[in-house]
C-alpha positions as CSV (number, residue, x, y, z in Angstrom):
1,M,82.7,137.1,85.5
2,K,83.8,139.8,83.1
3,I,87.1,140.7,81.5
4,H,87.6,143.6,83.9
5,D,87.2,141.2,86.9
6,L,90.2,139.1,85.8
7,K,93.4,139.4,87.9
8,P,96.7,137.5,87.7
9,A,97.3,134.9,90.4
10,A,98.8,136.2,93.6
11,G,102.6,136.4,93.4
12,S,102.8,135.7,89.7
13,N,103.5,139.3,88.6
14,A,106.6,140.3,90.5
15,K,107.8,143.9,90.0
16,G,111.0,144.3,88.1
17,V,114.1,145.4,90.0
18,R,114.9,149.1,89.2
19,V,118.7,149.4,89.2
20,G,120.9,152.4,89.5
21,R,118.6,154.4,91.8
22,G,121.0,155.7,94.5
23,I,123.5,154.3,97.0
24,G,121.0,152.9,99.4
25,G,118.8,151.0,97.0
26,R,119.0,147.2,96.5
27,R,121.1,147.6,93.3
28,G,122.4,151.1,93.6
29,K,125.8,152.6,92.8
30,T,127.3,150.1,90.2
31,A,123.8,148.6,89.4
32,G,125.1,145.1,89.2
33,R,127.8,145.8,86.7
34,G,130.8,145.4,89.0
35,T,133.4,148.1,89.2
36,K,135.1,149.8,86.2
37,G,136.1,148.1,82.9
38,Q,134.3,147.7,79.6
39,G,131.4,145.8,81.1
40,A,130.6,148.7,83.4
41,R,130.4,151.2,80.6
42,N,127.6,151.7,78.1
43,N,129.5,151.0,74.8
44,I,129.6,147.2,74.8
45,K,127.7,145.2,72.1
46,P,125.3,142.5,73.3
47,N,127.1,139.7,71.5
48,F,130.6,140.9,72.6
49,E,132.7,138.0,74.0
50,G,135.6,139.9,75.6
51,G,137.8,139.8,72.4
52,Q,137.2,136.0,71.9
53,M,136.1,135.1,68.3
54,P,132.3,135.7,68.4
55,L,129.9,132.8,68.0
56,H,128.5,134.1,64.7
57,M,132.0,134.1,63.3
58,R,133.0,130.7,64.8
59,V,130.2,128.6,63.4
60,P,130.6,127.2,59.8
61,K,128.5,128.9,57.2
62,L,126.2,127.1,54.8
63,K,128.1,126.0,51.7
64,G,126.9,125.4,48.2
65,F,123.5,126.3,46.8
66,N,120.2,124.8,45.6
67,N,119.9,124.8,41.8
68,P,116.4,126.3,41.1
69,F,116.5,124.9,37.6
70,R,117.2,121.2,38.6
71,V,115.1,118.7,36.6
72,E,114.1,115.8,38.8
73,Y,113.2,112.5,37.1
74,Q,111.4,109.6,38.7
75,A,113.2,106.3,37.9
76,I,111.3,103.2,36.7
77,N,113.2,100.1,36.0
78,L,112.5,97.3,33.5
79,D,111.7,94.8,36.2
80,T,109.0,97.2,37.5
81,I,107.5,97.4,34.0
82,E,107.6,93.6,33.7
83,A,105.9,93.2,37.0
84,S,103.2,95.8,36.2
85,G,101.6,93.7,33.5
86,L,100.9,96.7,31.3
87,D,101.4,96.7,27.6
88,E,101.1,100.5,27.2
89,I,103.4,102.3,29.6
90,T,102.9,106.1,30.0
91,P,103.5,108.4,33.0
92,A,99.7,108.5,33.5
93,T,99.3,104.6,33.6
94,L,102.3,104.4,36.0
95,H,100.6,107.0,38.2
96,A,97.3,105.1,38.1
97,K,99.2,101.9,39.2
98,G,100.8,104.0,42.1
99,L,104.3,103.6,40.8
100,T,105.0,107.3,40.2
101,H,103.9,110.7,41.6
102,K,101.4,112.8,39.8
103,G,103.0,114.9,37.1
104,A,106.4,113.3,37.6
105,L,109.0,113.2,34.8
106,V,109.6,109.5,34.2
107,K,113.0,108.0,33.2
108,V,113.2,104.3,32.3
109,L,116.4,102.6,33.6
110,G,117.8,99.2,32.6
111,R,117.7,97.1,35.8
112,G,116.0,93.7,35.2
113,E,114.8,91.7,32.2
114,L,111.9,92.4,29.8
115,T,110.3,89.3,28.2
116,R,107.3,90.7,26.4
117,K,106.5,93.4,23.9
118,V,105.6,96.8,25.4
119,R,105.1,100.3,24.1
120,V,106.8,102.7,26.5
121,S,106.4,106.5,26.5
122,A,108.5,108.4,29.0
123,H,110.5,111.6,29.3
124,G,113.9,109.8,29.3
125,F,115.6,106.4,28.7
126,S,118.9,105.0,29.5
127,K,120.7,103.4,26.6
128,A,120.5,99.9,28.2
129,A,116.7,100.3,28.8
130,E,116.1,101.5,25.2
131,S,118.0,98.6,23.7
132,A,116.3,96.1,26.0
133,I,112.8,97.3,25.1
134,T,113.5,97.3,21.4
135,A,115.2,93.8,21.6
136,A,112.1,92.4,23.2
137,G,110.1,93.8,20.2
138,G,108.6,96.8,21.9
139,S,108.7,100.5,21.0
140,V,110.1,103.6,22.7
141,A,108.7,107.1,22.5
142,V,110.4,110.1,24.2
143,L,108.0,112.6,25.6
144,P,108.9,116.3,25.5
145,P,109.4,117.9,29.0
146,P,106.4,120.0,30.1
147,F,108.4,123.2,30.2
148,G,109.6,123.1,26.6
149,N,113.1,122.8,25.2
150,G,114.7,125.6,27.3
151,R,115.5,125.4,31.0
152,P,112.7,124.7,33.5
153,P,111.1,127.4,35.5
154,A,112.8,128.3,38.8
155,K,111.6,126.7,42.0
156,G,111.7,128.3,45.4
157,N,111.5,131.9,46.3
158,A,113.8,135.0,46.6
159,H,115.7,133.4,49.5
160,T,116.4,130.0,47.9
161,N,120.0,130.6,46.8
162,R,121.2,132.8,49.7
């Protein structure tokens, strides 16, 4: 069998109805448009709804926008640090333990208790977490963000905020 031998199944390709081809044809004269009126003429838009408020004007539009400069932190609480058993806490060690995503900006929050001395390096700390770590005898180091001191690079594409 070759490509030129292929044929569609019998009855699958019906011929389209040719409208407006004389009075004796199957759809002659008004060609299925009824008689008179706007719908019978050739100047009606496809989405026209007879003067009713059109669908594209009825539906609510998207509100707000996505801030392309948003800085997303991954939260780690004190109880998670306590349960991890690590003495040196950095974003890399947390990722190795499976507690954060790769390259995530880490912020330490104050939920839970800390009973041992730990050295914590993260991109952000809540006041409660910072005071709890230093009260337990540990130390806190704030890491600079990877994008410097200005605002972060924009995420998304040209259509993000439309």
